[in-house]
N, C-alpha and C positions, 0 to 999 in steps of 0.2 A: 646161426648167429645173426642178430638183427643189424640192418643197415639203416643209418639215420641220414636225413636229408642234408644236414649241415656239412656232411662229407663232400658234397658236390657243389657247395656254394663258395665263391671266392672271398666272401666276407661272412663273418659269424654274427648271427642274430639269435638272441635267446629263444625267440618263438619257434625257430627251426630245429632246435637241438633234440626235441623229443618226437619229431615227425618221422615215423617209421616208413621206409621205402620197401614195397613188395618187390621180390625178385620175379621178373617175368611179367607178361601182360595178360595172363589168363584170368586173374581175379578181377571182377567188375566192382566199380566203386560202390554200387548199390548193396553189395554183400556186406554183412555186419563186420566181418573181419578184414575187409579190404581197405587198403590205403589209397588215396587219390594219387600218390606218388609211386611210380613203377619204374623199375630198372630194366632196360632193354637188354636181353641176353641173346646169345647166338641161336638158341632154340626158337626164339620168337621170329628171328629173321628167316630161319629155315621154313617155318610155318607160313610165312608171308610170301616168300619168293617163288615165282613161277618160272620153270625152265622154258627155254625156247624149244618148240615142238617141231617134229618133222612135218613137211608140207606147208609150213607157215611161210609168209612172204612179208614184204615191207608194209603192206596194208594191215597185217596182223598186229603190228607194234605201234600203230598210231602215227599221227602227224602233229608235231608241236610247232607253234609259232612263238618266236622270241622277239620282242620289241625292245631294242637296246641301242646304245651308242649314239654319240654325236661326233662332230668333226674331230674334236680333241680327245674323245674317249672311246675310240673304236676298239681298243684292247678289251674293254669290259664286254662289249658285244661279242667279240671273237671267243672269249673265254666262256661266256654263257652258252654259245652255240657249241663249243667243244664239249662242255659238260653234258649237253643234251645228246650230241652225236655219240660220244663214248658211253653214255648211259643206256643206249640201245633203242632210242626212238626209231621207228621205221623210216620216217621222213622228218627232217628238220628244216624249217624256213626261218630266215633271219630278216627282220625289217630294220634297215639301217639307212642313213643318208647315202645317196648315190656315190658320194666321194669315197666311201669305204668298199666299193664293189671290187676294185682291183685287189685289195688286201684279202677280201673274202674268197675270191676265186683262186688266189695263189696259195692261201694257207688252208682253207677248208672247202675244197672243190665239191665235197659231198653235200654241202649245205646250200639250199636254195635261197633266192633273194626275193623280197617283196618290197616294192617301192613304198615310201612313207605315205605318198598321196593315196595309195590304195587302201590305207587304214580307215579312210572316211566312208568306205563302202562296207559298213558294219555287217550287213547280212552275209557278205562273202566270207566273213571270218568264222561263220558257223561250221565250216568244213574242218576246222582244226579241232583236234581232240584235247589239246592243252594250249593255253596262252599264258606266257610269262612276260612281264613288263617291268622295266626299271633300271637295270644296270647301265649307267652312263648316259641316260636320256636327258639329263639336266632338268632344270625346273622352268622350261619355257612354256608359253601358253599352248603350243601345239601338243605338248606332253599331257597337259591337263585335259585338252579336248579329246585326245585319244582315250584317256582313262574314263572320262564321262561316257564316251561312246561305248566302250567295252561294258560298262555297267548296265547300259540299256539292254544288252543282250541277255542279261540275267544268267550268264554262264560263269562258273568259277574261274578265277584267275590266280596266278602266282605273282605276288607283288614284292619287289625287293628294291633296295637302294633308293634311287631318285623317285621312284613311284611312291615309296613310303614317305619321302619328304613332301611330295605333293599332297598326299593324304593327311599328313600332319598339319599342313597349312589350310586344308579345306575339310575340317572335321565333319561338316554336314555330308560330304561325299563318303567319308569313311564309314558312316553308319548306314550307307546304302550299298555296302560291299556285298556282292553276290554270295549266297550261302555256299559253304564248302570251299571257299577260297583259302589260299595259304599266304600268310604274311611271314617274311623271314628277316626280322630286324636284329641288328646287334644292339648292344646296350644303349648307345646314344640315340639310335633310331627308335627304339622302344620308348624311351623317355620323351622323344619328340612327339610320338603318337599319343601317349597316354599320361604325360606329365612326369615331373621329376620324382625320383624315388631315393630314399636314404640307403637302401641295401637291396640285395637280391631276393631276400624273403618277401619284401614288399612288392617287388616286380612280379614274382611268381603269383602272389595273390591277385594282383591286378590282371595278369595274363589269364588266370583262371576265370575271372569274372568277365573280361572282355571277350575271350574266346566263346563263352556261352552266349553272351549278348549278340555277338556278330554272327554266330553260327559258323565260325571259321577255325582253321588250325593256325596256331601261332608257333613259329619256330624261333625261339629266343637263343641266339647263338653265343657260345662261349666255348672254352675247352670241353666242358660237359654241357652239351646243348640240350635245352629243355623243349620238348615238343608237347604243346598243350592242345588237346582236342576239343571238339565242340561241346563235350560234357564237362569240361574243366579238369579232366584228368591230366596229369603231368607224366610224360614218358621221358626218362633220362637216358641220353645216349652217351656211352662211355668211350667210343672211339675218337681218335684225334689226339694231337700232341703239339708241343711248342714248336717243333720243326715246321709246322704249317702256318706259323705266324708271319705271313707275307700277304701282300696285296693280291687281289684277284680270287681268293679262295671262295668268297661269298658268291661271286659271279658264276663259278663252276657249279656250286651247290644249287643255285637257281636253275641252271640248265639241266642239271641232273634230276631235280625235282620235277621239272616239266616233262622229262623223258619218262618218268614212272607214271605220271598222270596220263600222258599220251598212251601208255601201254595198258591202261584200263584199271590201274590201282586207285583205290579211294584216296582222298586227300590225306587222311591220317596215315595210311599205309605208305603212300608215296613219300611223305615227309620222313617217316621212320627209316625206310630203305635208303633214301638219299643221304640222310645224315650218317647212317651206319656205314655205308660203303664209301662215302666221301672221306670219313675219318679213318676207316680201315685201310684204304689205299694210302693215305698219308702215313699211317702207322707202319705199313710194310716198307714204304720208301725210307722212312726215318731209321730203319735198322742199319742202313749203310750211308746215311747223309745227315749232316747236322741241321740242314734246312732244306726244304723242298719247295718247288714252285707250283703255282696253280696249274700250269700246263702239264707238269709232270703228274700231278694228282689225277687230272682228267684222263690222261692217257693210260694211267695205271688201273683205272676202275674196271675195264672189262677183264683184265687179268685177275684182279682181286675177286670179282664175282665168280669167275670160272674156278679159281682155287677153292672158293667157299662151296660151290656146288659139287666139285669133285670130292671134297671132304665129306659132304652130305651123302654122296652115293657110296662111299666106302663104309659108312656106319652100318 
């Protein structure tokens, strides 16, 4: 039975009604019978996910740097770091204002600290396997300076929240985004980056065009999250639910995405896995809770992945 794109859109547009969605990610858009719209299924996740192997160590699973938080928004930084930590990165370093160090040490003792002034030493940042920036950093000039510095390294970044706001205000910088970066906007952030849209069909067409132009992965967040790759293909994530409609969920997703990039996954695979397991953890929590917090979702992720792998091994 055919699945149509408008099933996954929160508003209906006539142009989307006849767009067929392929089940699974195997068909390539270059194939005559393939649709650019693809539904992520559990078999796809099983094919992508790599188990943790004997004799591996923290260095095996990469080192992620998260640049987040300001004096009044330290919670966003902690949630991002929590998403990365529970996502399985071998090492997680958080760059926050020094005023947040007590909170970091008391709540996430496994996470390391990098002073903000160390960010100007850009060459030293090359040691990180993944760099995420944005949650709670505000729109101050130092945030802009850090973004510009990161771009000079020509290394992919994960940009969310306030980093997207800075890019929206400096469009010239947006189009110097390092290739294979990941942008994770919600509806308003997307429109801030790429202009106002009348409906989700229009947003998807813009996202397809911009992802190809930027050579980046765009994660357009909603209940059904759309992951648009560098070729303009749209992967539709089905996990997630209204119980997750609370603040901080995007911060956790940013950290989780960084964890998968740090572990060596491609930008596209990291975005797919992060969206799937972020939503799947929320789905499992929602079976016994009417609403769930971002912290609960982060802490549930390792259990969700383990159950998923155990089910795979039973097949």
